[in-house]
C-alpha positions as CSV (number, residue, x, y, z in Angstrom):
1,M,24.6,7.1,-1.5
2,K,24.1,3.3,-1.8
3,R,24.6,1.1,1.2
4,W,28.0,-0.2,0.0
5,G,29.3,3.3,-0.7
6,Y,30.6,4.1,2.8
7,P,32.6,0.9,3.2
8,A,34.0,1.5,-0.3
9,L,35.2,4.9,0.8
10,A,36.7,3.4,3.9
11,F,38.6,1.0,1.7
12,V,40.0,3.6,-0.6
13,T,41.0,6.1,2.2
14,G,42.5,3.2,4.3
15,A,44.6,2.2,1.3
16,A,45.7,5.8,0.7
17,V,46.9,6.1,4.3
18,T,49.3,3.1,4.0
19,V,50.4,4.2,0.5
20,F,51.6,7.5,2.1
21,E,53.0,5.7,5.1
22,F,55.2,3.4,3.1
23,A,56.0,5.9,0.4
24,A,57.2,8.6,2.8
25,P,60.4,6.8,3.9
26,Q,61.1,5.8,0.3
27,M,60.9,9.5,-0.7
28,F,63.2,10.6,2.1
29,R,65.8,7.8,1.7
30,A,67.8,9.8,-0.8
31,F,68.3,12.6,1.7
32,Y,68.0,11.1,5.3
33,G,68.4,7.4,4.8
34,Q,66.1,4.8,6.3
35,T,67.3,4.5,9.8
36,I,64.9,3.4,12.5
37,Y,64.7,7.1,13.6
38,V,63.4,8.2,10.2
39,W,60.8,5.5,10.3
40,A,59.8,6.5,13.8
41,N,59.3,10.1,12.7
42,V,57.2,9.0,9.7
43,I,55.0,6.6,11.7
44,G,54.8,9.0,14.7
45,V,53.6,11.9,12.5
46,I,51.1,9.7,10.7
47,L,49.6,8.4,14.0
48,A,49.5,11.9,15.4
49,A,47.9,13.3,12.3
50,L,45.3,10.5,12.2
51,A,44.4,11.1,15.9
52,L,44.0,14.8,15.3
53,G,41.9,14.0,12.2
54,Y,39.6,11.7,14.1
55,L,39.0,14.4,16.7
56,L,38.4,17.2,14.2
57,G,36.3,15.0,12.0
58,G,34.2,13.8,14.8
59,R,33.4,17.4,15.8
60,W,32.7,18.4,12.2
61,A,30.5,15.4,11.6
62,D,28.3,16.3,14.5
63,R,27.7,19.7,13.0
64,S,26.9,18.6,9.5
65,D,24.2,16.4,8.1
66,S,25.4,16.7,4.5
67,P,27.9,14.2,3.0
68,R,29.4,17.1,0.9
69,P,32.1,18.0,3.5
70,L,33.1,14.3,3.5
71,F,33.9,14.4,-0.2
72,S,35.5,17.8,0.1
73,I,37.9,16.5,2.7
74,I,38.9,13.5,0.6
75,G,39.5,15.8,-2.4
76,A,41.6,18.1,-0.3
77,A,43.8,15.2,0.9
78,G,44.2,14.0,-2.7
79,A,45.1,17.4,-4.1
80,Y,47.7,17.9,-1.3
81,A,49.2,14.5,-2.1
82,I,49.5,15.4,-5.8
83,V,51.5,18.5,-4.8
84,V,53.6,16.3,-2.5
85,G,54.4,14.0,-5.4
86,W,55.5,17.1,-7.4
87,V,57.6,19.0,-4.8
88,G,58.3,16.5,-2.0
89,P,61.9,15.5,-3.0
90,S,62.9,19.1,-3.7
91,F,61.5,20.1,-0.3
92,A,63.3,17.3,1.5
93,L,66.5,18.2,-0.3
94,W,66.1,21.9,0.7
95,L,65.8,20.8,4.3
96,A,68.8,18.5,4.1
97,G,71.0,21.3,2.6
98,P,73.7,20.9,0.0
99,E,76.4,19.6,2.3
100,E,77.3,16.0,2.7
101,Y,77.2,15.1,6.4
102,P,79.9,12.9,7.9
103,M,78.5,9.9,9.8
104,D,79.1,11.3,13.2
105,A,76.9,14.3,12.4
106,S,74.3,12.7,10.2
107,I,71.9,11.0,12.6
108,Q,71.1,14.2,14.6
109,H,70.5,16.2,11.5
110,F,68.5,13.5,9.7
111,F,66.3,13.0,12.7
112,V,65.3,16.7,12.9
113,E,65.0,17.1,9.1
114,S,63.0,13.9,8.5
115,L,60.6,15.0,11.3
116,A,60.1,18.4,9.7
117,A,59.6,16.8,6.2
118,S,57.1,14.3,7.6
119,L,55.1,17.1,9.3
120,V,54.9,19.4,6.3
121,L,54.5,16.8,3.5
122,F,52.4,14.1,5.0
123,G,50.9,15.6,8.1
124,P,48.1,17.6,6.4
125,P,46.7,14.9,4.1
126,L,46.7,12.4,6.9
127,V,44.8,14.8,9.2
128,A,42.2,15.0,6.4
129,L,42.0,11.3,5.9
130,G,41.7,10.8,9.6
131,A,38.7,13.1,9.6
132,V,37.0,10.9,7.0
133,S,36.2,8.0,9.4
134,P,33.9,9.8,11.8
135,F,32.0,11.2,8.8
136,L,31.6,7.7,7.3
137,V,30.4,6.2,10.6
138,K,27.8,8.9,11.0
139,Q,26.5,8.7,7.4
140,A,26.5,4.9,7.5
141,S,24.7,4.8,10.8
142,R,21.6,6.3,9.2
143,R,21.1,3.0,7.4
144,L,22.8,0.6,9.7
145,G,23.2,0.5,13.5
146,V,26.0,2.5,15.0
147,G,28.0,-0.5,16.1
148,L,27.7,-2.2,12.7
149,S,28.5,1.1,11.0
150,A,31.7,1.6,13.0
151,G,32.7,-2.0,12.6
152,S,32.2,-1.9,8.9
153,V,34.0,1.3,8.4
154,F,37.1,0.4,10.4
155,G,37.2,-3.2,9.3
156,V,37.0,-2.4,5.6
157,G,39.4,0.5,6.1
158,T,41.9,-1.8,7.6
159,I,41.6,-4.2,4.7
160,G,42.2,-1.3,2.4
161,S,45.3,-0.5,4.4
162,L,46.6,-4.0,3.9
163,V,46.0,-3.7,0.2
164,G,47.8,-0.4,0.2
165,I,50.8,-1.9,2.0
166,Y,51.3,-4.7,-0.5
167,L,50.6,-2.7,-3.6
168,T,53.1,0.0,-2.5
169,T,55.8,-2.5,-1.5
170,F,55.6,-5.0,-4.3
171,L,54.2,-3.2,-7.2
172,L,53.7,0.6,-7.3
173,V,57.1,1.9,-6.2
174,D,58.8,-0.6,-8.6
175,L,56.4,0.2,-11.5
176,L,55.9,3.9,-11.1
177,G,58.5,5.3,-8.7
178,V,57.8,6.9,-5.3
179,R,56.7,10.3,-6.6
180,A,54.2,8.9,-9.1
181,T,52.9,6.5,-6.4
182,V,52.1,9.3,-4.1
183,S,50.6,11.4,-6.9
184,C,48.5,8.5,-8.2
185,A,47.1,7.8,-4.7
186,G,46.2,11.5,-4.5
187,A,44.6,11.4,-8.0
188,L,42.5,8.4,-6.9
189,L,41.2,10.4,-3.9
190,V,40.4,13.4,-6.1
191,V,38.5,11.2,-8.5
192,V,36.5,9.6,-5.7
193,S,35.9,13.1,-4.3
194,A,34.6,14.4,-7.7
195,A,32.3,11.4,-8.1
196,G,30.9,11.9,-4.7
197,L,30.3,15.6,-5.2
198,C,28.5,14.8,-8.5
199,V,26.2,12.4,-6.6
200,T,25.5,15.1,-4.1
201,R,24.8,17.5,-6.9
202,S,27.8,19.7,-6.3
203,K,28.9,19.7,-9.9
204,R,31.0,22.9,-9.7
205,S,32.9,21.6,-6.8
206,A,33.4,18.3,-8.6
207,A,34.8,20.1,-11.7
208,A,37.1,22.1,-9.4
209,A,38.4,18.9,-7.9
210,L,39.1,17.4,-11.3
211,V,41.3,20.4,-12.2
212,A,43.8,19.1,-9.7
213,L,44.4,16.0,-11.9
214,A,45.9,18.3,-14.6
215,V,49.0,18.7,-12.5
216,V,49.6,15.0,-11.7
217,P,53.4,14.6,-12.4
218,F,53.2,11.5,-14.5
219,G,56.5,10.6,-16.1
220,L,58.7,13.0,-14.2
221,E,62.2,11.8,-13.5
222,P,62.9,11.4,-9.8
223,T,65.1,13.8,-8.0
224,H,68.3,12.3,-6.6
225,H,70.8,13.9,-4.3
226,E,74.2,13.9,-5.9
227,L,77.2,13.8,-3.7
228,P,79.4,16.9,-3.6
229,G,82.3,16.6,-6.0
230,G,80.6,13.7,-7.8
231,T,78.8,13.0,-11.0
232,L,75.8,10.8,-11.0
233,V,76.2,7.9,-13.5
234,E,72.9,6.1,-12.8
235,A,70.3,6.0,-10.0
236,V,67.8,3.2,-9.5
237,E,65.1,2.8,-6.9
238,S,64.7,-0.7,-5.7
239,P,62.3,-2.1,-3.0
240,Y,65.2,-2.0,-0.6
241,Q,67.0,1.3,-1.2
242,L,68.0,4.0,-3.6
243,I,71.1,2.8,-5.5
244,R,73.4,5.3,-7.0
245,V,76.6,4.9,-9.0
246,I,78.7,8.1,-8.7
247,D,82.0,9.2,-10.2
248,K,83.8,10.8,-7.3
249,T,86.9,13.0,-7.2
250,L,88.8,12.8,-4.0
251,R,90.7,15.6,-2.3
252,D,94.0,14.3,-3.7
253,G,92.6,14.3,-7.2
254,T,92.1,10.5,-7.4
255,R,89.0,9.5,-9.3
256,Q,86.9,6.6,-8.1
257,R,83.5,5.1,-8.9
258,W,81.3,4.6,-5.9
259,L,78.3,2.4,-5.3
260,A,76.3,4.3,-2.7
261,F,72.9,3.6,-1.1
262,D,70.4,6.0,0.3
263,E,71.4,9.2,1.9
264,G,74.3,11.4,0.9
265,M,76.8,10.6,3.7
266,D,80.5,10.2,3.4
267,S,80.1,6.5,2.9
268,F,79.8,4.0,0.1
269,H,79.3,0.2,-0.3
270,S,81.7,-0.6,-3.2
271,I,84.5,1.0,-5.0
272,D,85.8,0.6,-8.6
273,R,88.8,2.2,-10.2
274,P,88.2,2.1,-14.0
275,G,91.3,2.0,-16.0
276,E,93.6,1.1,-13.1
277,E,95.8,-2.0,-13.7
278,S,96.3,-2.8,-10.0
279,F,93.1,-3.0,-8.0
280,W,93.7,-1.4,-4.6
281,T,90.9,0.7,-3.3
282,G,92.7,2.7,-0.6
283,A,89.8,1.8,1.8
284,Y,89.2,-0.9,4.3
285,Y,88.4,-3.5,1.6
286,D,92.1,-3.9,0.9
287,A,92.6,-5.6,4.3
288,F,90.6,-8.6,2.9
289,A,92.8,-9.1,-0.2
290,R,95.0,-11.7,1.5
291,T,92.6,-13.4,3.8
292,P,93.2,-16.8,2.1
293,E,96.8,-16.5,3.3
294,W,95.6,-15.3,6.7
295,V,93.5,-18.5,7.1
296,G,96.6,-20.4,5.9
297,R,95.2,-22.2,2.9
298,K,95.7,-22.0,-0.8
299,S,92.5,-23.7,-1.9
300,V,89.7,-21.9,-0.1
301,R,86.0,-21.6,-0.3
302,I,84.8,-18.2,0.6
303,C,81.4,-16.7,1.4
304,V,81.0,-12.9,1.2
305,L,77.9,-11.7,3.0
306,G,77.1,-8.3,1.5
307,N,78.6,-8.7,-2.0
308,A,77.3,-5.3,-3.4
309,A,79.4,-4.6,-6.5
310,G,82.0,-7.3,-5.7
311,T,84.8,-5.2,-4.4
312,M,86.0,-7.9,-2.0
313,S,85.8,-10.5,-4.8
314,R,87.8,-8.3,-7.1
315,L,90.6,-8.0,-4.5
316,L,90.6,-11.7,-3.8
317,H,90.9,-12.4,-7.5
318,D,93.5,-9.9,-8.3
319,H,95.8,-10.7,-5.3
320,K,95.5,-14.5,-5.0
321,L,98.7,-16.6,-5.1
322,P,99.5,-18.0,-8.5
323,D,98.8,-21.6,-7.5
324,A,95.8,-20.8,-5.2
325,E,92.3,-22.0,-6.0
326,L,89.3,-19.8,-5.1
327,R,85.6,-20.5,-5.0
328,I,83.6,-17.5,-3.9
329,D,79.9,-17.3,-3.1
330,G,78.8,-13.7,-3.1
331,V,75.5,-13.1,-1.2
332,E,73.6,-9.9,-2.1
333,L,70.1,-9.2,-0.9
334,D,69.1,-6.8,-3.7
335,P,69.2,-8.1,-7.3
336,Q,69.1,-4.5,-8.7
337,V,72.5,-3.9,-6.9
338,T,74.0,-6.7,-8.9
339,A,72.4,-5.5,-12.1
340,I,73.7,-1.9,-11.8
341,A,77.1,-3.2,-10.8
342,R,77.3,-5.3,-13.9
343,R,76.5,-2.2,-16.0
344,H,78.9,0.3,-14.3
345,M,81.1,-1.3,-11.6
346,G,83.1,-4.0,-13.5
347,L,81.2,-6.9,-12.0
348,T,82.0,-9.1,-15.0
349,Q,82.8,-12.8,-15.5
350,E,86.2,-11.8,-16.9
351,K,87.2,-10.0,-13.7
352,H,85.3,-12.4,-11.3
353,P,85.7,-15.9,-12.8
354,H,85.5,-17.7,-9.5
355,L,82.5,-15.7,-8.2
356,T,78.9,-17.1,-7.9
357,I,76.3,-14.6,-6.9
358,F,73.2,-15.5,-4.8
359,H,70.4,-13.1,-4.2
360,A,69.2,-13.8,-0.7
361,D,69.4,-12.5,2.9
362,G,72.7,-13.5,4.3
363,R,71.4,-15.4,7.3
364,A,68.7,-17.1,5.3
365,F,71.3,-18.2,2.8
366,L,73.6,-19.8,5.4
367,R,70.6,-21.5,7.1
368,G,69.3,-22.8,3.7
369,M,72.6,-24.3,2.7
370,P,73.4,-26.7,5.6
371,K,75.8,-28.9,3.5
372,R,77.8,-25.9,2.1
373,T,80.8,-25.1,4.4
374,Y,83.5,-22.5,4.0
375,D,87.1,-21.8,4.9
376,L,86.3,-18.0,5.1
377,I,83.1,-16.1,5.8
378,L,83.5,-12.4,5.2
379,L,80.7,-10.3,6.7
380,D,80.4,-6.8,5.2
381,A,76.7,-6.1,5.2
382,Y,75.2,-2.8,6.3
383,T,71.7,-1.6,6.5
384,R,70.5,2.1,6.4
385,Q,74.2,3.1,6.2
386,V,74.9,3.1,9.9
387,S,74.7,-0.4,11.3
388,I,75.1,-4.2,10.6
389,P,71.5,-5.6,10.2
390,P,70.3,-6.9,13.5
391,G,69.7,-10.3,12.0
392,L,73.5,-10.5,11.2
393,A,74.7,-9.3,14.6
394,S,73.1,-11.6,17.1
395,V,74.6,-14.6,18.9
396,E,72.2,-16.9,17.1
397,F,73.6,-15.7,13.8
398,F,77.2,-16.1,14.8
399,E,76.5,-19.6,16.0
400,L,75.0,-20.3,12.6
401,A,78.1,-18.8,10.9
402,R,80.4,-21.0,13.1
403,S,78.5,-24.1,12.1
404,R,79.1,-23.3,8.4
405,L,82.9,-23.0,8.9
406,N,85.2,-25.8,8.2
407,E,87.5,-26.8,11.1
408,G,90.1,-24.0,11.3
409,G,88.0,-21.7,9.1
410,M,87.7,-18.0,10.0
411,L,85.0,-15.4,10.3
412,F,85.9,-11.8,9.5
413,V,83.4,-9.1,10.4
414,N,84.0,-5.6,9.0
415,L,82.7,-3.1,11.6
416,G,82.4,0.6,10.8
417,A,83.2,1.9,14.3
418,V,82.9,5.5,15.2
419,R,84.7,4.6,18.5
420,R,87.2,1.8,18.4
421,G,86.7,1.2,22.1
422,G,83.0,2.0,22.1
423,N,80.0,-0.1,23.0
424,L,79.3,-1.3,19.5
425,V,82.8,-2.9,19.1
426,R,82.5,-4.4,22.5
427,A,78.9,-5.7,22.0
428,L,79.8,-7.3,18.6
429,S,83.0,-8.8,20.1
430,D,81.2,-10.1,23.2
431,T,78.5,-11.6,21.0
432,M,81.0,-13.4,18.7
433,A,82.8,-14.7,21.8
434,A,79.6,-16.1,23.1
435,A,79.1,-18.0,19.9
436,F,82.6,-19.4,19.4
437,D,84.5,-21.6,21.8
438,T,87.8,-19.9,20.8
439,P,89.2,-16.4,21.3
440,V,87.9,-13.4,19.3
441,Y,90.5,-10.8,18.1
442,R,90.1,-7.1,17.2
443,C,92.1,-5.7,14.4
444,P,91.8,-1.9,14.0
445,L,92.9,-0.6,10.6
446,Q,95.3,2.3,10.4
447,N,93.7,5.7,9.3
448,Q,90.4,4.0,9.0
449,A,87.2,4.0,11.1
450,N,86.9,0.3,10.5
451,V,87.7,-2.6,12.9
452,L,88.0,-6.2,11.9
453,L,86.5,-8.7,14.3
454,I,88.0,-12.1,13.8
455,A,87.1,-15.6,15.1
456,A,88.1,-19.1,14.0
457,R,86.5,-22.5,14.5
458,G,88.5,-24.8,16.7
459,R,91.6,-22.7,17.0
460,T,92.9,-19.3,18.0
461,P,92.9,-16.9,15.0
462,P,96.5,-16.4,13.7
463,P,97.9,-12.9,13.3
464,P,97.7,-11.2,9.9
465,P,100.2,-12.1,7.3
466,P,103.0,-9.5,6.7
467,G,102.6,-7.0,3.9
468,L,98.9,-6.0,4.3
469,P,98.2,-2.6,2.6
470,F,97.0,-1.4,6.0
471,A,99.3,-1.5,9.0
472,I,97.6,-2.8,12.1
473,A,96.9,0.2,14.2
474,D,97.3,-0.1,18.0
475,R,97.6,-3.9,18.2
476,F,96.1,-7.2,17.0
477,A,94.4,-7.7,20.3
478,R,92.6,-10.5,21.9
479,H,89.2,-9.5,23.1
480,V,88.3,-10.0,26.8
481,P,84.7,-11.2,26.7
482,G,82.1,-9.2,28.6
483,D,78.3,-9.3,29.0
484,L,77.1,-7.2,26.1
485,V,75.7,-10.1,24.2
486,L,73.2,-9.3,21.5
487,T,70.4,-11.8,20.8
488,D,67.6,-12.1,18.2
489,D,65.2,-10.9,20.9
490,R,67.3,-7.9,21.8
491,C,69.7,-6.5,19.2
492,P,69.6,-2.7,19.4
493,V,72.6,-2.1,17.1
494,E,71.3,1.3,15.9
495,R,70.8,2.6,19.4
496,I,74.3,1.5,20.4
497,T,75.7,3.2,17.4
498,V,73.9,6.4,18.3
499,Q,75.2,6.2,21.9
500,D,78.8,5.9,20.5
501,L,78.2,8.9,18.3
502,I,76.9,11.0,21.1
503,Y,79.7,10.0,23.5
504,Q,82.3,10.8,20.8
505,R,80.8,14.3,20.3
C-alpha cells in the first residue's frame, strides 16, 4: 500500500465512528427520546467498544504481518452497519414494546432499553473500528517511525471524526435520513475493504464484501412509532428532533390532533381541534388564554418562547377582548416544526393574524433584541420531552427575561411538574426569585401536572382573573425563596426531574 494509504484509512474509519455516534441517538429518538441518559448510553457504549477494539486489535496486529485482516475488519464493520440501517429502528421498537409509557415510568425504561439497543446495534461495529487503529499503526510503522505513524494515524483519524460530525449533523441526516446515513457509512467501509482486499490480491474476499452492498436499504421509508389509539398524519426528521402529527382519540371519544416530538410518551407539544368553533384544548394551554387580562392591559405585546404549532397564540387570538390589541412574537427553534404546523395544525395567517414567527433559540432571541420589550413573556419550551432547556432555566436567563419586560410586565413559566412540591418546582421558583426583585407566585392547575410560575417586573403579580377554564388547585401561593438557584454553570434540570420521579415512585 502507498505511503498515504494508511492515513486515508484512518480518516475514513474515524469519520465512520462519529457518523455512528451521532446517528445512533437520532435513530433511537422515536422510541427513547434524546435525554441526557440516552446520550450517555450511546457515548458510553461507543467508548467502551473502541477501548475493547484497541485492545483486541493490538493483540491481533502483533500476530499478523499481512494487511488482509485489517481490510476484513473494516468490511465486517461496514456490513454490520448496513444491517443496522435496515433493522435498527425495528429492533429499537421491539425493545421499547407497544405500550406508551407515562412520563413517571419512561426514564427508567428508556435508560435500560437505549443501553441494550446501543450495545446490540452499535457495539460490534465500533469494536471492529477500534481494532483498525493498532493495525494501521503497525503497518504504517514499516515505512515511518513508530511515533510518526501513531501520530499520523490518530491525528488524521481525529480529523476524519470532525468531518463525520459535521457531515452527519448538517447534511447527511437531513438529506438521506438516519437509516440511509448509517447504511451509506457502512457501504463506504465495505467499498474501502473491497478495494484493499483487491490490492492484497484477495479478489474472492473482495467480491464477497461487495455482495453486502446489494442490501443497502436506499430509499426505504423510515419507521416511526405511532402512539396507541392514534393515526400518524405526517412524520419529519429534523436536525433537532423527530416531529410527528398524530390524530388522537381520547378515552372520552374526543378527537384531537397532536404535535409530538421524539419518543412515544403521554405528552405533546401542541394541540389542534379541527372543525371545532370554540378553541379550548382541555389542557394546560387554556390557562394562558386570558393572560392579557391577568397582566391588566388591553394593548399587549407578547413573546411566546416555544411557539411549536401556535396553540397559545390561537388561544390568545380566539379569547381576546373585542377592543384589545395583540402583537405576538412566537419564537420556535426548529423551522420544520413551523412548516409541518402550517400544513396540518392550523397555523395560518387567518387564524393567527397578530402572530410573527421567529426561528431562533429563545434566549438568543431575547439577547439579540435589546430594544424589543414585552408586557408578557410566556415560556413553554421543552427539550427531550422531560425538562425545560437548561439555557432557559438559569438565573442568568431569568435576569435577561426581566430586562425585556416593560414595567409591570409579567413572566409566565409553564412547568410540567411530576411533583408539585418537588425539587424541580422549588429550584425554578428559587431561581426566578433570585432574578426578580419582586415575589414569585406558584399557580398549580387543577387536574393537571402543570404548575405556572409567575413573576412581574416592579410589582407583585396580581391573582388570576375570574373565569379561567382551570380552577386554581390548592392556592395561588407566594413562593418562599430558598437556595436551590440554578445557574448557567450548574443547571441539572434533568437530574432534578429524575429525582422527583424516583421520589414519587
